[in-house]
N, C-alpha and C positions, 0 to 999 in steps of 0.2 A: 416122503409123502409117495403111495405107492402107486406105482404106471394106472393098475385100475382105478384105484380113485382120481388122478389127475381126471380121466376120461369119464368119468360118471359127473365131476365138478364142471367137464367139459361140456357136457350133454344138457347139461342144468342151465348154464350160461348163454347158450346157444339156443334153447326153449325160451329163455327171458327175455334174449333180442328180438324171438320171433312174434312173442305177444307185446311185443311193444311197452318192456317194464324199462326204468331207469335205471343202468347201473349207478350204483353209489361207489364213492373212495373205498370202503371199507368192505366193499362186496367183496368175491373172489373172481378174480378176471384173466384168462389167458397173458401171459407174459407182452406177447406182440398187440395185442388189444390194449394195454400199458404203453407199450413204446409208442404206439401209433399215433394215440392222442396226446404224448406228450408232444411227439411232431409237430402234428398240427394246431395245438393250442399255443403251442409256443410260435412257432411261424407267424400265427395271426395276431399274438400278445403283441410280436415283434413287429408287425408292418404297423398294426396302430401308433406305435412310437416312432417309427423311423415316419411314415405318412405325414407327422406333425412338420416334418424340417420342409418341406417344397410349400406349406401355407404359411408356415408361421416366419418365415421373411418377407411377408405380405403381409402383414399386421399392422408396421407403421405405416406401409405405403398406400394401404386401402384409400378410395377417394372420397370417404365421408365417415363421421362418427360413427353415424347406424353401421356400416359395414365394416371400420375396424371391431366394435363392439360384438359384432356379429360372428366374424372372424377368430376373434380370441374364444369366445364360446365354444366354438367349430375347434380350436385346436383342442382347449382345456378338455372338451369332451374324450377327442382322441386319448388321449394321457390316462383319462380313468378307465377307457375300454383298456387299454393297455393292462393297467392293474388288475380289471377284473378278473381278466385270463390269465394273466401271470399267477393269480390267486387259482384259479380253477385247475391250472397246471401243477400247482404245488401239492394238489391235494393226491396226486399221483406219486409223491416221493420223490420229486425233483427241488433243488432249491432254486429259487429267484437268481443268485448268484451265479449257479450253475447256467442256468439260461440264457443270462446276460453274458458270461465266456465264450458259448455257444456263437451267439449273434457277434460276438468281437472276432471271433478266430472266424468266421464263417464258415463253421459247419452248420450252423442255423441259418436257413432261408431265410425271407422275407417276401413281402410280394412284388414282383418285376416292375409294377407300376411307378415306383415312388423312386427309381433311377431315372427320371426323364427330368426336366428344370422346370418350373415355372418363371417364362419368358416375361409375361405382361398379367396384367388383373387378368383379363379374360382366362385364361388360363387356372386361376381359382374358381372360376364359375365352370370351365370345364370338369375342373376333378370334383365337383360337390354334384355337377348334373351326373355326369357317366363315371367317375370313379367312386364314387358314395352310391350309386344306382345300382353297379354292377356289383358292390358290396352287398349291397340291401337283397337285390334277389338271391344271392348264396347264401345269404345269414339267415334271411327268415328260414331257410330248410332247414339252417344248424338250430332251430329252436326248437324240433323233435328229434334232434339225433341221441345218442342212446344213454351218453354220459352226462350225470343228471347235473353238475358242476354247470357245464358246458352249454348245456339248455339252460338253463335257469338264466347264465351270464347274456345269453343271446337276446333275452326277453327285451332286456332296457336298451341294450345297444341296438337294437334295429330300430326301437321307439328314437331315440336319438339320431341313427343314420338317417332315416325317413326326413327329420327336419335339415339336415344336412344336403340332402339329394334336392329337397324345393328350393335351400337355400340357393346352393348353387347354379339350378333352371332359373331362379327368379334373375339371377346377374346377368345370365346369357341372354333371358330374354329383355331386359333392359337392353343390353346392349345392341344387340340384333333390331330395339324397337329405334335405336340413336341416332348418331350420324353416319355416313358412309362409311367412315374411317372407324365408328365404334364397330359397324356390321360385320367390318373388314375382317375386325379384331378376334369378333367371335368365331367367325368362321375359321380363320385361320389355327383359332385353339382348338377347334371340333378335329379341323384335319390334322391336328397334330397328336391329338390325344382318344382316337378314334382307335384305332388298330393296335395300342397298348391297352386299350381297355378290354378290347376282343381277346387280349393274350392274358389277362386275369383272372379267368376264370381256371388257367392252364393248360397243358399240351390235350393234344385231341386224343378220345378215349383208348383209342388203342396205343398211344404211346406212353401212355402213365401208367408208371408200376403201380399206384396205389388207391386208383379207383375201384379195383373189384374187390378187394378187402373191405375199403370204406365203407362200398353198398352192401359189401353182406353182413357187416357189423353195425351197420346205420348209422355210421359215422356222419357217409353223406346219404342224403334222399335221393337227388338226381345226381347225372353225370357230369361233367365238364362242358359236354358239347349241349345236353340237354339246358345247361344254364345261360350258355352261352347265346344258343337260340332264343331263348325266351329273353334274354337282354335287345338282342336286336329288335323281334316283333315289338319290344315295349320302348324302344327308344327311337326308334325310326320315324314312328308317326311323331314323338315329341316334336323332334328336327323339325320337319314337316310344317307342324303350328307355327313356328317360329322364322319361318321362313329360310331356313339354316339347310345343307345340302351334307347330306353323310358321302365322304370323299371315299366312293367305293362305285366306281362305272358297274358293275356285274349287279350291283344290288338292284333287284326286283322283288316283288311280291307273287307267290308261286300259289296261284287258286287250287289246285290238286293237294297240293301239301299244307295247306293253311298258312304258312311261316313265308318268310323271306328268307331266298336266294343270295346268297354271298358270296363274293370272292374269294380269293387263297389269301390267307394268313403267313406272315414271313414269320416260318418256323425259326428260322436260321436267325432271325433278331432276337427270338425269343430265348433261345438257347443261351444266344450270347452274353444277354443281360443278366439269365441267372445265372448264368459259370463268371459272373466279374467285370461284365468287360460294355455295361452301360454308359449311359452319357454322365450318370454323376453316382455310378455306386462307389468312388473312392472316395467321393466328396460329402455321401451318406455317413459311411463307416468313420471317418474318420470324423467328424462332427459326433456320432456316437461314441464313440471312444474317448475323445476330449469332453463332452459332458460326463461321463462315466468318473474318468478321474479329477474333473476339477470339482466334483461333488462330493468326491469320499470325505472331505469336512464334517458335510451334512450327517451323512450317514454315520460316521464316528460318534458326532454331537448327539445323534439322537438317540444312537447304544447307551452311551454315556450317560445320559439322563435317565433311558430305560432304566439302567442297573443301578444310579443313585433312586430313584423310585421306589425299586422293589426292594433293598436295604433297609431302606425309610419303613417301609410297610413291614418287614418281616421285624424290624427292633420296635415297633409300637406294638407288633403282633408278642413279641415275648418280653 
């Protein structure tokens, strides 16, 4: 293809982005747009799958049958989200096996938040309230992203994440209104999950190598810092409502800005976790690799059944 033709296609593509047209898999797109989407969508899918781990080990230890059923439904939802997103990424020409290999090798990342341990039942409440609350803020914006399959997948995901956030907040509300020990457990969970939740939105805009391009192509509608501020503004009043204290001595309402001012985030910790040195990085990856290896027979059986069914259909047709 000539350089002139490529330039013409690029101009048409940029015009479509400017008009808020959806880009579909068979449409022409710049290679960097394709690769950027593969990176973000697969990272999102990996996060959903790895995110099942800190909650899954509490299903059998949940304090009531109602809590067990709700948590089981939530973990199942997360697995479904991963499948939607892997399917969306596959439309860009990458196989699921390749994405899984990238995760297991460490080439692909997932959200840093899932490298922290869930040590008490209150952590399940904090994960639902804070982690899924942060995810909703990020993902609602993604419903308007420029790549059609990703945007459509996000519609259902956001509805289910909203249920997860309410479930988590209800757990924290119940604990905060319980015994002094239960309230202390809820406060402890908030103390441990607050700062990692703020880190979920990614590095500061000036330190993010991908934000500018993602904004240009409308992969993202708001920057990391804008989303982080929105999360703080929405979540602090929720904590106050159930009489829990956000663990930030610098937190205060700024009347002039119309936002909360907040203290410095430990970005050294963030980058350590991203580089694989968090409390549970190794444990999470060992669990995912083990699940992949132990599930090989299921994949092989499914493929054998599909082949047998296809041959049977072919024989009937002939």
